[in-house]
N, C-alpha and C positions, 0 to 999 in steps of 0.2 A: 193671746190678747188680754191675759189677766195675770196678776202677780202670783207668784208661788204661794200656795196656802201653807200655813203652819200646821203641823201635825196636831192631833187631838190627844195623844197619849199623855202629854204632860199637863193637860188641863184638869182642874178640879172636876170631880165626877158630876157635880151639879151643872157645870157649864157644857157638858158634852152634847146633850140633846139640843141645846140652844145652837151650838156650832153646826150640828148636822142640819137643823132647820134652816139656818142662814144659808148654807150651801145649797139646799133644795130650792130656796127662793132665787139664789143667784143663778143656778142652773136654768131655772125657768126664764129668767130675764135674759141670760146669755143665749138661750135657745131661740127665743123670739127675736131678739135684736140681731143675731147673726143671720137669720133667715131674711129679715127685712133688708139687711145690707146686701145680701146676695141678690135679692129681687131688685134692689135699687141699681146695682151694676148691670143686671140683665137688661133693664130698660134704658140704660145709659150708653151702652157701647154696641157697635156693630149694626149691620143692615137689618137684622131681625128686630132690633130695638125700634128703628124707624118705622118698620112695617107694623109692629105691634101698636105703636102710638097712633097710627092712622086708624086702627081697628078699635082700640079702647083708649081714647085720649085721656079721659078723666082718671082712670086707674093708673095709666102710665105716668101722668103728671104727679099724682099723689106719691107714687113710689119714688119718682125721681127727686121731687122737692122735699117731701116729708120723710121718706124712708131713711134718708141719710142721717136724720136726727138720732137714729138708733145707736150710732157710735158713741153718743154721750153716755149711754148705759154702761159701756165698757170703761169709760174714763172713771165714772163714779165707783163702779165695782172694783176697778183696779186700784184706786186710791184706798178703798176700804181694806182690801186684802194686803196691800203694801204696808199699811199702818199696823195691821194685825200681825204680819210677819216680822216687821222691823221694830215696832215699839208698841206692843199691846198695853192697854191701860196707860198710855203716854209714858211708859217706862222704856227707854231705849235699851235694846239688847246689845251686848258686846258684839262688835262685828269688825271684820277686816274688809275695808272698803274695796280693795282690788278683788278679793275673793268673791264678795257679794256681786260686784259688777260683772265679773267673768261668768258666774253662774247664771246671772240674768241674761247676759249676751248669748250664752250657749242655749238657753231655753227659748229665746226669741229668734236670734239671728240665724242659727243653723237650720231650723226648719224653714225660715223665710228664704234663705239662700237656695235651699233645695227646691222650693216652690218657684223661685226665680229661674232656675235652670229648666224646670219643666215648662215655665212660661216662654222661655227663649225658644225651646224646641217646638212648642205649640204654635208660636207666632210664625216660625219659619214654615211650618206645614200650612198654616192659614194663608200666608202670603203667596204660597205656590198655588193656592186654590182660588183666591179672590184678590181684588185690589182695594180692600177696605182701608181707607186712610187712617182709621183709628188704631190699626195694629202697630205694635212697637217694631222699630227697625232692628237691624242687626246691631248688637251692642259692641261698643269699643272696650278696650281693656280698662280705660279710665272709668267708664260707666260701670263696669263690673266691680272695680275697686271701690267706687263710691257706694254701691249697694252693700258690699261686704262690710264697710265701715258704718253703714246706716246713715250716710251723709248725702244721699242722692238729691234730696230737695234743698238742702242747705247750699250745696255747691251748684245747684241749678242744672242737673242733668236729667234727661227724660227717664221717668220711672219705667221699669220693665214689667211691672204687674200692678194691678189696681190696689193691692193691699199693703204694699211695702211702706207707704207713708206712715201708716198707723204703727207698724212695728218700730220704726225709728222713733216716733214720738213716745210710744210706750216705754222704750228703753231709756230715753232721756228723762221722762217723768220719774221712773223708778230710781234712776241715778240721782236725780235731785232729792227725792225723798230719803234715799240712803245717806246722801251727804248731810242733810239736815239732822238726821238721827245721829250720825257720826259726830257732828259738831256739838250737839246737845250732850252726847255721852262724855265729852271731854270738859264739861263744866263741873262745878261742885256737885257731889252726889245728892245733896238735898234739893238741888235746883234743876235736875234733869227734866222733869215734867214741865216745869214753868218755862224753861228755855226752849224746849221743843215746841210747845204750844205757841210761844211768842214768835219764834222765827218762822214756823209754818204759816201762822196767820199773816205775818208780814209779807212773805213771798206770795202767798195767795192773794192778798190785797193788791200787791203790785201787779199781779197778773190780771185780776178782775177789773181794776180801776184804770190801769194804764196800758199794759202790754196787749191785752185781749181786744182793745179798741183800735189797734193798729194791725190791719190784715197783712202787712208786710212781715209780721212775726209768725204767721201761721205755719211756717215750716219748722218751728222749733218748740221744744217742750215748754218754755216759760209761758207761751201763749195759752196753753191748756192747763197750766198748773192750778189755777183757781178752781176749775171743775174737779180736778183730781183731788185737791185738798178737801172738797166737799165730801168725798168718799171717806177720807181719813177722819174727818169730823164726825161722820156717822158712826164710824168704828169706836171712836173715843167717847162720844157723848151719849151713845145708846146703852152704855154700861150702867148697871144699877148704882144709884147714889149720885149720879151726875145731875146737877141742877138744870131744870128746864130753861133757866135764864141764859145759859150758854148756847143752847140750841136756838133760842130766840135771837140772840146776838148775831149768830151766823146767818140766820134768815134775814135779819135786818140789813146786814152788810150786802147780801146778794141783791136784795130789793133796791138798796141805794145804788149799787153798781148798775142795775138795770134802768134805774131812773135817769142816771147820767147818760146812758146809751142802751137802748133796748137791743138785746141780742137773743134771738130765738133759741139758739143752742144752749146758751147759759141758762135761760129760763127753763128749758126742758130738763137740763141736768139738775137744776135746783129742785124741780118738782120730784124727780126720781129720788134725790137725796132726802127730801122731806118725807116722802112716803116710806122709805126704808127706815129712817130715824123713828118716825112715829110707830111703824110696825114692830120694830125691835124693842123700843122702850115699853110699848104696851104688851109685848110678848104675843101679839096676834100672829106673828110670823112663825112662832113655834108650832103652829098648827098647819103650816103650809104643807100640802101633800107632796110626797116624794114620788112623782110619776116617772116610771122607767123611761118612757119615750122622751120626755123633756130633759130628764137627767142625762140621757145619752146625747141628745143634741147639744146640751150645754157643755158636756165634756169635749165634744169634737168641734166646738164652735171656732176655735182658733185655726184648726186645720181646714175646716170648710172655708173660712175667710181667706186663707192663703191660696187654696187650690182652685177656687171656683172660677177665677178669671181665665186660666188656661182652658178649663172645660168650656167656658162660654165662647172663647175664641174658636175652638175646634167645632163646636156645634154650629156657630154662625157660618163658618167657612164651608162645612160639608153640606148643610142644608141649602145655603145660597147657591152652591155649585150644582147640586143635584136637582133641586126643586124650585129654587129662587126664593128670595126674601119677599113674601107677599103678605097681605093681611090675613090670608087663609093659612099659610104655613107657619107664620110667626107664633101664634098662641101655643099650638102643640109642641113646636120646637123649643120654645122657651120653657115650657113645662118640663120637657125632657131634660133640658140643661139644668134646671133647678134640681130635679131628682138626681141627675148624674153628679152634680156638685156635692150633694149630701153623701152619696155613695163614695165618691173620690175622697171626700173629707174623712170619712170613716177609715178608709184604707190608709190615707196619709197619716192620720192620728196613730194608728197601730204600728205602721212601719217606720215612721220618721219622728213624729213629735214625741212620743213616749220614750224613744231611744235617746233623743237629744236631752230630754229632761232627766234621764237616769244618770 
């Protein structure tokens, strides 16, 4: 769920501690956000979710309606890391666009497709145990092909797992960022930074002011690029020597977009970006503690995101079949599903995600 990070070996010595601190902060954010997304899905799908809502309606509603905002954290962090990997300090790195896109596809799509296969098998088992209408059906060849190409939402086929929409959007956003960097790198050498800033700002403005206001676009990357670009802006504008006025200009643009039409997700992403920008500029985040548990959860966040839905399907099916989905069985069952999702994510990270990234 996040862009590949640039290595620190080539960085000036003075910057290395800052990079490590930033990653500690990002691990914390990813750890918390990923767990909220898991909990959001646990109270959204299956008979246990309905039973849990009848027992704890306020908590269930908060996780369902507000927990999904956590995905905006990943958009902002993804934009930051993409900017740092592709064009640190607004200076585009030389790149082969096909090679960059293939590397990104391999990092995202191959683990995702593995998780989809697990989801297909889990759904088949769950359908044999229960008649839950929220379970995905037996996939067609066309459906599998759409998932392999990360086009399932664009072509309008049913998703086979809860997380595949984000993987497709993440790939599209990274591809857009790489294309903008590639275009800027083919201008005059003295204008690379200016051109990259200008075209990124232009595409982001089109997203925030036009595209993001039309929900028909929510299946495609341009709908989310304005938020993704906020992460890139944090990367570029938090460096020493950058004028505060540029940050103020970005903030003013976001406020203007929200004035035209308030969107809770954009507002939340703007707050996340503002806090990161302020913390990085003031260097307060250099003191962020590197807690092993949060670092671990941050590292496995993508795998947890991919694999938790199959786990939830199986827990829902077995508990419903054996004990029934009731207000008494739902809380412990969902707590078990949450813990099992983390454990499965750790295993998936070690056996699948890391190998695909290599």
